[in-house]
N, C-alpha and C positions, 0 to 999 in steps of 0.2 A: 295533621291538618287535613289530609285526604279523607280520613274517616269523618271528621267534623263537616266537611263540605258535602260528603255523601249523605250524612244525616240531614243537612239542610235541604238537599234535593228531595229527600223522602218526605220531609215536613211540608215542603211546598206543594207536593201532590195532594196533601190534605188541606190546602189553603192556610197553612200555618207558616209564619215566618220564623227565622232563626236568629238568635243573638249568640255569636261565637266568642268564647273567652279562652285564652291560653292560660292554663293553670300555672300558678307561681306567684309569689308575693314576697315582700320584705327583702328584696335583693340589695346587697351592699357591694357587689362587684360590678364594675362597668361592663365587663364582657357579657355577663348574663343579661344585663339591662339592654345593651345595644343589640344583642341577638333577638331579644323579645320585641323590641321596637321594629326591627327589620322584618320579623315574622308577621307582625300585625299589618305592616305595609303590604307584604306579599299576600296576606290573607284577604285584604280589601281588593287587591288586584285580581285574585282568583275568583272572588265573589262576583266581581264585575264581568270578568271574562266569561263566566258560566251563566250569567244572567239570573243569579239566584236572588230570591227575596230573603236577604240576610244582611246583618250588620255586625259590628263588633262591640264588645264591652271590655274596658281595660281597668286594671287596678293601678293606681298611681305609685304604690310601693314596689311595683315591678318595673316602673318607668324611671326610677331614680330618686323618689321622694326620701328614701332613707339616707341618701348622700347629701342632697341639697335641693331646695325647692326650685331654684332657678334652673338647675340642670334638668330636673324632672319636667318643668314647664317646656323647655326647649325640645325635649324628647316627645312630649305629647303634641307639640306643634308639628313635628315631623309626621306623626300619624294623622293628625287633623288635616294636614295639607293633602294627603292622599284621599282621605274621606271627602274633603271638599271637591277635589278634582273629579271624583266619581259621583258626586251628588248623593252620597250615602249618609247614614247616621253614625254618630259616635256616642256610645254610652260610657259613663264612668261609674264603676262600682264604688260604694262607700265602705270604708273599712272601719276599724275601731275608732272611738271618739278622740283619741289623741291625734288623729290625722284629719279630723273633720274640718277644722278651719283652713288648713293648707289645701285640702281637696276642693273646698268651695272657692277659695281664691283662684286656683288654677281653672276650675270650671267656669267661673265668671269671666276670666280672661279669654278662654276659648269661645265662650258665647258671644263675645264682642267681635270675634273673627269670623264666626260661622253660626247661623241660627239653629242648625239641626244637631244640637248637642244636648244629651240628657244626663241627668245625675240621679243616682239612687239616694233616697233619704229614708231614715229609719224612725218609725214612730215609737220605739222604745226609749228614745232620747227626748227629754223635756224641751230641748231647744228647737226641735224639728218644726213645730208650728210656725215659729217666727222665721226660720230659714225658708220654709216653703212659701210663705206669703211674700217674702222679699224676692225670692228667685222667680216666682211666677210673674210678679210685676215687672221684672226685668226682661221678660220674654223667654224665660227658661222652660225646660221640660223636665219633669221629675218622674222617677220610678218609685212609687210608694211601696215600701216594704215594712215589715214589723221589726226587722233587725235580728241578726244571728249572733251578735257579740255579747258576752257577759260584761256589763258595765257597772261602774260605781253607782250605788243607789242614790247618791247625792245628785246625780245628773240624769238618771234614768228611772223608768218605771220597773221596779223589781218584779212585780206581778205581771204575768202574761195577760191576765184579764184587763189590767190597766192599759197595757200596750194596745190591746184590741180596741178598747174604748177610744183611745187616741187615734188609732187607725180609722175608725168609723167617723170620728170628728173631722179628720183631714179629708176623708172621702167626700163628705158633705160640702166642705169648703171648695174642693176642686170642681165638683159637679155644678155647684151653684154659681161660682164666680170665675172659673178658669176654663181653659181649653188646651188640648194637646198634652196628655199625661198618660202614665201607665200605672195600672193596678197590678202589683206583683204579689200575689198571695195564693195559697192553696186552701185557705179558710173558706169553706162553702158559704158560711154566713156573710162574710165580707164580699164574696163574689155575688151572692144573691142581692145584697144591698146595692152593689154597683149596678146590677141589672135594673133594679127598681129606680135608682137615681137616673140612670140613662134614659129611662122612659119619660121622666119628667123634664130632663134638661138635654137638649140636643148638643152634645159635646163630642169632640174628637178625642177618643181615648182607646186604649188597648189593654188587654190582659197579658201578663207575662208569667210564665211558670217554668220551673226547673225541668230539665229532661228527666223523663221517667216518672214524674209525679202527676197524677190526675190526667193522664194522657187521653182517656176516653172523654172526660169533660172538656178538655182543650179542643178536641176534634168536634164535639157537639157545638161548642160556642162558635168555632170557625164556620161550621156548617150553617149556623143561624145568621151568619154575616158579620159577626163581631171580629175585630182585629185581634189576633192572638200571636204572640211570639214565644218560642221556647228557648230558654237559656241553655246553651250547649257548651259545657267546659270540656277541654281536651288537653292532652299532653302528658308527659311522663312524671310530672311533679304532683300527681294526685295524692300520694301518700302523706306528704308533709301537710298539705292543705287539709286533708281529711282528719289527720291526727290533731292538728291545731284547733279545728272547729269543734271536735269532740271534747277537747280539754276545756274549751271556753263554755260549751253548752252541751252536756251529754245527751240532752233531749233531741239534738239534731241528727242522731245516728241513722234513723230510718230515712229521713229526707235526704241526707248526704249520700247514703249508700245507694238509694234509688237514682239520684241525679248523676252518679258517676258510673254505674254499671248497667242501668236499664237502657232500653231502646236499642 
């Protein structure tokens, strides 16, 4: 935690915010789950005490989703209570498609309790356009990503180029009709498209990037006055996370390696 908080402070000097995430997922024992929930609460407290421009992003499978959805929701509510107390943001990561429905249900529940809650959405899934349109109408906040999970072709776009086309389509929708969203990509074409759309539409939006990836560009964007957040994962459970992501999509190796060891 201390290293992550230090990194957040360094980013803040560059006018870049931090989104901190404790590595770990798919917990099936309550001890690990409750320790993680407690650490997120402590992390929010530390961010507030130090006056950092930083927030947290959680995975629901590390908060009890593998055991029971109601148990997970109650754990997320504990974290949300601390976030609400401090006036911060809570981001929720999106995991593989088998968790999408439950994740959205818990997200919508939290959104009713507190408006500053955001959810990652993945444009490699065919359902995402409908999900985004509904969530934004409900006053939600989305983090637009391409998605890092290998999914069934029946529900996803197997070609990366098709995922990018859908990402571009969703960008246009967000800039033309919505406000308050995040563009989470390292694809320079999608970043440039966002910059062009931002000139046409006065929207509140931000860029989000992984630690160690396109750091020079992130600093340049921040220097130009754009809101930029760096996603900073930390903790001892990096190996299992790294290995699983590589098995699902070998092409992730460079991005994953940079995000875990750079900076």
